DSSP file (Angstrom, degrees, kcal/mol; ACC not computed):
  #  RESIDUE AA STRUCTURE BP1 BP2  ACC     N-H-->O    O-->H-N    N-H-->O    O-->H-N    TCO  KAPPA ALPHA  PHI   PSI    X-CA   Y-CA   Z-CA
    1    1 A X              0   0    0      0, 0.0    33,-2.7     0, 0.0    34,-0.8   0.000 360.0 360.0 360.0 129.1   84.2  182.9   52.1
    2    2 A X  E     -a   35   0A   0     31,-0.2     2,-0.6    32,-0.2    34,-0.2  -0.746 360.0-144.3 -98.1 142.6   86.8  184.2   54.3
    3    3 A X  E     -a   36   0A   0     32,-3.3    34,-2.7    -2,-0.4     2,-0.7  -0.913  12.6-156.0-105.0 124.8   88.0  182.5   57.5
    4    4 A X  E     -a   37   0A   0     -2,-0.6     2,-0.5    32,-0.2    34,-0.2  -0.876  11.2-153.6-102.2 114.1   88.9  185.0   60.2
    5    5 A X  E     +a   38   0A   0     32,-3.4    34,-2.9    -2,-0.7     2,-0.6  -0.777  21.2 179.6 -93.2 121.8   91.3  183.5   62.7
    6    6 A X    >   -     0   0    0     -2,-0.5     3,-2.1    32,-0.2     6,-0.2  -0.891  11.9-167.0-114.0  93.6   91.6  184.7   66.3
    7    7 A X  T 3  S+     0   0    0     -2,-0.6    33,-0.1     1,-0.3    -1,-0.1   0.495  80.5  71.1 -70.7   0.4   94.3  182.3   67.6
    8    8 A X  T 3  S+     0   0    0     33,-0.2     2,-0.3     2,-0.1    -1,-0.3   0.356  83.6  92.6 -89.0   5.0   93.5  183.3   71.2
    9    9 A X  S X  S-     0   0    0     -3,-2.1     3,-1.1     3,-0.2     4,-0.0  -0.712  87.5-101.1 -97.9 150.8   90.2  181.5   71.0
   10   10 A X  T 3  S+     0   0    0     -2,-0.3    -1,-0.1     1,-0.2    -2,-0.1  -0.340 104.9  22.5 -63.9 152.2   89.6  177.9   72.0
   11   11 A X  T 3  S+     0   0    0      1,-0.1    10,-0.3    -4,-0.1    -1,-0.2   0.110 122.2  56.3  77.2 -21.0   89.6  175.3   69.2
   12   12 A X    <   +     0   0    0     -3,-1.1    -3,-0.2    -6,-0.2    -2,-0.2  -0.004  67.2 104.7-128.9  25.0   91.6  177.5   66.9
   13   13 A X  S    S+     0   0    0     -5,-0.1     2,-0.3    -8,-0.0    -1,-0.1   0.453  84.6  44.0 -90.3   1.9   94.7  178.1   68.8
   14   14 A X  S  > S-     0   0    0     -3,-0.1     4,-2.6     1,-0.1     5,-0.2  -0.956  88.6-115.5-137.6 158.7   96.6  175.7   66.6
   15   15 A X  H  > S+     0   0    0     -2,-0.3     4,-2.6     1,-0.2     5,-0.2   0.872 118.9  53.8 -62.7 -35.1   96.6  175.1   62.8
   16   16 A X  H  > S+     0   0    0      2,-0.2     4,-2.2     1,-0.2    -1,-0.2   0.902 108.6  46.1 -65.0 -43.0   95.2  171.7   63.4
   17   17 A X  H  > S+     0   0    0      2,-0.2     4,-2.3     1,-0.2    -2,-0.2   0.939 115.5  48.7 -63.6 -48.5   92.2  173.1   65.5
   18   18 A X  H  X S+     0   0    0     -4,-2.6     4,-2.8     2,-0.2    -2,-0.2   0.913 108.8  53.0 -60.2 -42.9   91.6  175.8   62.8
   19   19 A X  H  X S+     0   0    0     -4,-2.6     4,-2.3     1,-0.2    -1,-0.2   0.920 110.2  47.9 -49.6 -50.2   91.7  173.2   60.0
   20   20 A X  H  X S+     0   0    0     -4,-2.2     4,-1.7     1,-0.2    -1,-0.2   0.907 111.1  49.8 -58.2 -42.5   89.1  171.2   61.7
   21   21 A X  H  X S+     0   0    0     -4,-2.3     4,-2.2   -10,-0.3    -2,-0.2   0.880 109.1  51.9 -65.3 -37.7   87.0  174.3   62.3
   22   22 A X  H  X S+     0   0    0     -4,-2.8     4,-2.3     1,-0.2    -1,-0.2   0.894 109.1  51.3 -66.9 -37.0   87.2  175.3   58.6
   23   23 A X  H  X S+     0   0    0     -4,-2.3     4,-2.0     1,-0.2    -1,-0.2   0.842 110.8  47.7 -65.3 -32.9   86.2  171.8   57.5
   24   24 A X  H  X S+     0   0    0     -4,-1.7     4,-2.3     2,-0.2     5,-0.2   0.886 113.7  47.3 -78.3 -35.5   83.1  171.9   59.8
   25   25 A X  H  X S+     0   0    0     -4,-2.2     4,-2.3     2,-0.2     6,-0.3   0.894 114.3  46.9 -72.5 -37.1   82.1  175.4   58.6
   26   26 A X  H  X S+     0   0    0     -4,-2.3     4,-1.6    -5,-0.2     5,-0.4   0.902 113.2  49.2 -68.5 -41.9   82.6  174.3   54.9
   27   27 A X  H  < S+     0   0    0     -4,-2.0    -2,-0.2    -5,-0.2    -1,-0.2   0.959 115.6  43.0 -59.1 -52.4   80.6  171.1   55.5
   28   28 A X  H  < S+     0   0    0     -4,-2.3    -2,-0.2     1,-0.2    -1,-0.2   0.884 124.2  34.2 -67.6 -43.0   77.7  173.0   57.3
   29   29 A X  H  < S-     0   0    0     -4,-2.3    -1,-0.2    -5,-0.2    -2,-0.2   0.620  95.6-133.9 -93.5  -8.4   77.5  176.0   54.7
   30   30 A X     <  +     0   0    0     -4,-1.6     2,-0.3     1,-0.2    -3,-0.2   0.775  69.7 119.2  52.4  29.5   78.5  174.0   51.5
   31   31 A X        -     0   0    0     -5,-0.4     2,-0.4    -6,-0.3    -1,-0.2  -0.866  63.1-127.2-114.3 153.5   80.9  176.8   50.8
   32   32 A X        -     0   0    0     -2,-0.3     2,-0.3    -3,-0.1    -9,-0.1  -0.861  20.8-121.8-103.5 140.7   84.7  176.7   50.4
   33   33 A X        -     0   0    0     -2,-0.4   -31,-0.2     1,-0.1     3,-0.1  -0.631  29.0-178.8 -75.3 127.5   86.9  179.1   52.4
   34   34 A X        +     0   0    0    -33,-2.7    34,-0.4    -2,-0.3     2,-0.3   0.368  59.9  17.8-113.7   4.5   89.0  181.1   49.9
   35   35 A X  E     -a    2   0A   0    -34,-0.8   -32,-3.3    32,-0.1     2,-0.4  -0.964  61.8-135.8-168.6 154.0   91.1  183.1   52.1
   36   36 A X  E     -ab   3  69A   0     32,-2.4    34,-2.8    -2,-0.3    35,-0.9  -0.929  14.6-168.2-117.1 138.9   92.4  183.4   55.7
   37   37 A X  E     -ab   4  71A   0    -34,-2.7   -32,-3.4    -2,-0.4     2,-0.7  -0.995  16.5-139.0-124.5 135.0   92.6  186.6   57.8
   38   38 A X  E     +ab   5  72A   0     33,-2.4    35,-3.3    -2,-0.4   -32,-0.2  -0.866  33.3 157.8 -93.4 118.7   94.5  186.8   61.0
   39   39 A X        +     0   0    0    -34,-2.9     2,-0.6    -2,-0.7    -1,-0.1  -0.363  12.8 161.9-129.0  48.2   92.6  188.8   63.6
   40   40 A X        +     0   0    0     11,-0.2     2,-0.3   -34,-0.2   -34,-0.1  -0.629  20.6 135.7 -80.2 122.7   94.2  187.4   66.7
   41   41 A X        -     0   0    0     -2,-0.6   -33,-0.2     5,-0.1     3,-0.1  -0.975  52.8-150.6-155.0 159.6   93.5  189.8   69.4
   42   42 A X    >   -     0   0    0      1,-0.6     3,-1.3    -2,-0.3     2,-0.1  -0.311  59.9-104.6-133.0  54.6   92.4  190.2   73.0
   43   43 A X  G >  S-     0   0    0      1,-0.2     3,-1.8     2,-0.2    -1,-0.6  -0.319  89.4  -9.1  66.2-141.9   90.8  193.5   72.6
   44   44 A X  G 3  S+     0   0    0      1,-0.3    -1,-0.2    -3,-0.1    52,-0.0   0.756 132.9  63.2 -62.4 -24.2   92.7  196.6   74.0
   45   45 A X  G <  S+     0   0    0     -3,-1.3    -1,-0.3     2,-0.0    -2,-0.2   0.472  73.5 134.6 -81.5  -0.4   95.3  194.3   75.7
   46   46 A X    <   -     0   0    0     -3,-1.8     2,-0.3     1,-0.1    -5,-0.1  -0.165  37.5-164.1 -53.0 136.8   96.4  192.9   72.3
   47   47 A X    >>  -     0   0    0      1,-0.1     4,-1.5    34,-0.0     3,-0.9  -0.822  32.8-113.4-122.0 161.9  100.2  192.7   72.0
   48   48 A X  H 3> S+     0   0    0     -2,-0.3     4,-2.6     1,-0.2     5,-0.1   0.767 116.0  65.0 -65.8 -25.5  102.4  192.3   68.9
   49   49 A X  H 3> S+     0   0    0      2,-0.2     4,-2.2     1,-0.2    -1,-0.2   0.844 102.2  48.1 -66.7 -31.8  103.5  188.9   70.3
   50   50 A X  H <> S+     0   0    0     -3,-0.9     4,-2.5     2,-0.2    -2,-0.2   0.858 111.2  50.9 -76.6 -34.4   99.8  187.8   69.8
   51   51 A X  H  X S+     0   0    0     -4,-1.5     4,-1.9     2,-0.2    -2,-0.2   0.943 110.6  48.1 -58.4 -49.0   99.8  189.2   66.4
   52   52 A X  H  X S+     0   0    0     -4,-2.6     4,-2.4     2,-0.2    -2,-0.2   0.926 112.6  48.4 -54.0 -54.8  103.0  187.3   65.6
   53   53 A X  H  X S+     0   0    0     -4,-2.2     4,-2.4     1,-0.2     5,-0.2   0.895 110.7  50.4 -56.2 -47.4  101.6  184.1   67.0
   54   54 A X  H  X S+     0   0    0     -4,-2.5     4,-2.7     2,-0.2    -1,-0.2   0.831 110.5  51.6 -58.5 -36.8   98.4  184.4   65.0
   55   55 A X  H  X S+     0   0    0     -4,-1.9     4,-2.5     2,-0.2    -2,-0.2   0.905 107.8  50.8 -70.1 -42.2  100.4  185.1   61.9
   56   56 A X  H  X S+     0   0    0     -4,-2.4     4,-2.4     2,-0.2     5,-0.2   0.938 112.8  45.2 -62.0 -47.3  102.5  182.0   62.4
   57   57 A X  H  X S+     0   0    0     -4,-2.4     4,-3.2     1,-0.2     5,-0.2   0.952 113.9  50.7 -64.4 -46.5   99.3  179.7   62.9
   58   58 A X  H  X S+     0   0    0     -4,-2.7     4,-2.1     1,-0.2    -1,-0.2   0.920 109.8  49.7 -61.9 -38.1   97.6  181.4   59.8
   59   59 A X  H  X S+     0   0    0     -4,-2.5     4,-2.5     2,-0.2    -2,-0.2   0.954 113.3  47.2 -55.9 -56.2  100.7  180.8   57.7
   60   60 A X  H  X S+     0   0    0     -4,-2.4     4,-2.5     1,-0.2     5,-0.2   0.923 112.6  48.0 -48.3 -53.8  100.7  177.1   58.8
   61   61 A X  H  X S+     0   0    0     -4,-3.2     4,-2.2    -5,-0.2    -1,-0.2   0.862 108.0  56.4 -62.8 -36.5   97.1  176.8   58.2
   62   62 A X  H  X>S+     0   0    0     -4,-2.1     4,-1.9    -5,-0.2     5,-1.6   0.975 113.6  40.2 -51.9 -63.1   97.5  178.4   54.7
   63   63 A X  H  <5S+     0   0    0     -4,-2.5    -2,-0.2     1,-0.2    -1,-0.2   0.832 113.6  52.4 -57.3 -40.0  100.1  175.8   53.8
   64   64 A X  H  <5S+     0   0    0     -4,-2.5    -1,-0.2    -5,-0.2    -2,-0.2   0.880 123.7  27.4 -66.5 -42.9   98.4  172.9   55.3
   65   65 A X  H  <5S-     0   0    0     -4,-2.2    -2,-0.2    -5,-0.2    -1,-0.2   0.511 102.0-122.8-103.4  -4.0   95.0  173.6   53.6
   66   66 A X  T  <5 +     0   0    0     -4,-1.9     2,-0.4     1,-0.2    -3,-0.2   0.936  65.6 136.5  59.4  50.2   96.3  175.3   50.4
   67   67 A X      < -     0   0    0     -5,-1.6    -1,-0.2    -6,-0.2    -2,-0.2  -0.996  60.8-105.7-126.6 132.5   94.2  178.5   51.1
   68   68 A X        -     0   0    0     -2,-0.4   -32,-2.4   -34,-0.4     2,-0.8  -0.232  20.6-138.7 -65.3 134.8   95.8  181.9   50.7
   69   69 A X  E     -b   36   0A   0    -34,-0.2   -32,-0.2     1,-0.2     3,-0.1  -0.854  25.0-174.8 -93.1 117.1   96.7  183.8   53.9
   70   70 A X  E     -     0   0A   0    -34,-2.8     2,-0.3    -2,-0.8    -1,-0.2   0.952  43.2 -46.5 -87.7 -55.7   95.6  187.3   52.9
   71   71 A X  E     -b   37   0A   0    -35,-0.9   -33,-2.4    18,-0.1     2,-0.4  -0.982  45.6-103.9-170.1 170.3   96.5  189.7   55.7
   72   72 A X  E     -bc  38  91A   0     18,-1.7    20,-2.3    -2,-0.3     2,-0.5  -0.883  23.0-137.2-107.2 141.5   96.6  190.4   59.4
   73   73 A X  E     - c   0  92A   0    -35,-3.3     2,-0.4    -2,-0.4    20,-0.2  -0.834  24.5-171.7 -95.7 131.7   94.4  192.8   61.3
   74   74 A X  E     - c   0  93A   0     18,-2.7    20,-2.5    -2,-0.5     2,-0.1  -0.985  27.2-112.9-129.1 134.3   96.2  195.0   63.9
   75   75 A X  E >   - c   0  94A   0     -2,-0.4     3,-3.1    18,-0.2    20,-0.2  -0.385  28.7-122.0 -65.3 137.1   94.7  197.3   66.5
   76   76 A X  G >  S+     0   0    0     18,-2.9     3,-1.4     1,-0.3     4,-0.2   0.729 108.0  69.0 -58.8 -21.2   95.6  200.9   65.7
   77   77 A X  G 3  S+     0   0    0     17,-0.2    -1,-0.3     1,-0.2     3,-0.2   0.619  96.4  55.6 -72.6  -5.3   97.2  201.3   69.2
   78   78 A X  G <> S+     0   0    0     -3,-3.1     4,-1.8     1,-0.2    -1,-0.2   0.254  71.6 112.9-100.6  11.7  100.0  198.9   67.9
   79   79 A X  T X4 S+     0   0    0     -3,-1.4     3,-0.8     1,-0.3     4,-0.3   0.926  80.6  43.0 -60.0 -50.5  100.9  201.0   64.9
   80   80 A X  G >4 S+     0   0    0      1,-0.2     3,-1.1    -4,-0.2    -1,-0.3   0.901 114.0  51.6 -60.9 -37.9  104.3  202.0   66.2
   81   81 A X  G 34 S+     0   0    0      1,-0.2     4,-0.4    -4,-0.2     3,-0.3   0.730 105.8  58.1 -67.6 -24.0  105.1  198.5   67.4
   82   82 A X  G <X S+     0   0    0     -4,-1.8     4,-2.6    -3,-0.8    -1,-0.2   0.382  71.0 100.6 -93.5   2.2  104.1  197.0   64.0
   83   83 A X  H <> S+     0   0    0     -3,-1.1     4,-0.7    -4,-0.3    -1,-0.2   0.927  87.0  43.5 -62.9 -42.6  106.5  198.8   61.7
   84   84 A X  H >4 S+     0   0    0     -3,-0.3     3,-1.3     2,-0.2     4,-0.4   0.933 113.3  54.0 -61.9 -47.1  109.0  195.9   61.4
   85   85 A X  H >> S+     0   0    0     -4,-0.4     3,-1.8     1,-0.3     4,-1.4   0.916 104.8  55.2 -57.8 -40.5  106.0  193.5   60.9
   86   86 A X  H 3< S+     0   0    0     -4,-2.6    -1,-0.3     1,-0.3    -2,-0.2   0.730  93.2  70.1 -66.7 -20.0  104.7  195.6   58.1
   87   87 A X  T << S+     0   0    0     -3,-1.3    -1,-0.3    -4,-0.7    -2,-0.2   0.682 119.1  16.2 -71.8 -13.7  108.0  195.4   56.2
   88   88 A X  T <4 S+     0   0    0     -3,-1.8     2,-0.3    -4,-0.4    -2,-0.2   0.436 120.1  58.5-138.1   3.8  107.4  191.7   55.5
   89   89 A X  S  < S-     0   0    0     -4,-1.4     2,-0.3   -17,-0.0    -1,-0.2  -0.981  75.2-117.2-135.9 145.4  103.7  191.0   56.1
   90   90 A X        +     0   0    0     -2,-0.3   -18,-1.7   -20,-0.1     2,-0.3  -0.659  48.6 157.2 -79.1 140.4  100.4  192.4   54.7
   91   91 A X  E     -c   72   0A   0     -2,-0.3     2,-0.3   -20,-0.3   -18,-0.2  -0.987  32.8-150.3-157.8 159.6   98.3  194.1   57.3
   92   92 A X  E     -c   73   0A   0    -20,-2.3   -18,-2.7    -2,-0.3     2,-0.4  -0.978  22.7-128.0-130.9 147.7   95.5  196.6   58.0
   93   93 A X  E     -c   74   0A   0     -2,-0.3     2,-0.4   -20,-0.2   -18,-0.2  -0.804  24.9-161.2 -96.0 137.9   95.1  198.7   61.0
   94   94 A X  E     -c   75   0A   0    -20,-2.5   -18,-2.9    -2,-0.4     2,-0.5  -0.911   9.7-148.2-120.3 141.9   91.7  198.6   62.8
   95   95 A X        -     0   0    0     -2,-0.4     2,-0.4   -20,-0.2   -20,-0.0  -0.920  19.0-135.4-110.0 136.5   90.0  201.0   65.2
   96   96 A X        +     0   0    0     -2,-0.5     3,-0.0     1,-0.1    -2,-0.0  -0.721  24.9 174.7 -90.1 138.0   87.7  199.5   67.8
   97   97 A X        +     0   0    0     -2,-0.4     2,-0.4     2,-0.0    -1,-0.1   0.562  56.7  83.6-110.5 -21.4   84.4  201.4   68.4
   98   98 A X        -     0   0    0      0, 0.0     2,-0.5     0, 0.0    -2,-0.0  -0.709  60.2-160.2 -89.4 137.1   82.8  199.1   70.8
   99   99 A X        -     0   0    0     -2,-0.4     2,-0.2     5,-0.0     5,-0.1  -0.966  10.2-142.0-113.0 132.1   83.4  199.1   74.5
  100  100 A X    >   -     0   0    0     -2,-0.5     3,-2.3     1,-0.1     4,-0.2  -0.483  32.6-104.0 -78.7 155.0   82.7  196.2   76.7
  101  101 A X  G >  S+     0   0    0      1,-0.3     3,-1.2     2,-0.2    -1,-0.1   0.784 118.0  55.8 -53.5 -32.1   81.4  196.8   80.1
  102  102 A X  G 3  S+     0   0    0      1,-0.2    -1,-0.3     2,-0.1    -3,-0.0   0.580 105.2  54.4 -78.7  -5.7   84.7  196.2   81.9
  103  103 A X  G <         0   0    0     -3,-2.3    -1,-0.2     1,-0.1    -2,-0.2   0.257 360.0 360.0-107.2   9.6   86.5  198.8   79.8
  104  104 A X    <         0   0    0     -3,-1.2    -1,-0.1    -4,-0.2    -2,-0.1   0.516 360.0 360.0 -70.5 360.0   84.1  201.6   80.6
């Protein structure tokens, strides 16, 4: 089971909050989290600073819980801004297909 972290969400904006959440999910599901994916975003307004913050939290969480940090998801609109990030981090680019009403 993979834990997808969006560090912009309440309760998981710190490694401690995310660790608590993982423990609760594992307890309820009776499954173990085997990997962490950073998907810190604020939709189309996502910045590289948010990706970097989520990466730092995911990395801390990984060390704290001894769970591999697998990669980060980055919105395709940040492709050019992410070049330096990609030189030292695993990442995939994602395209959004859903539009929320306020983005129409």
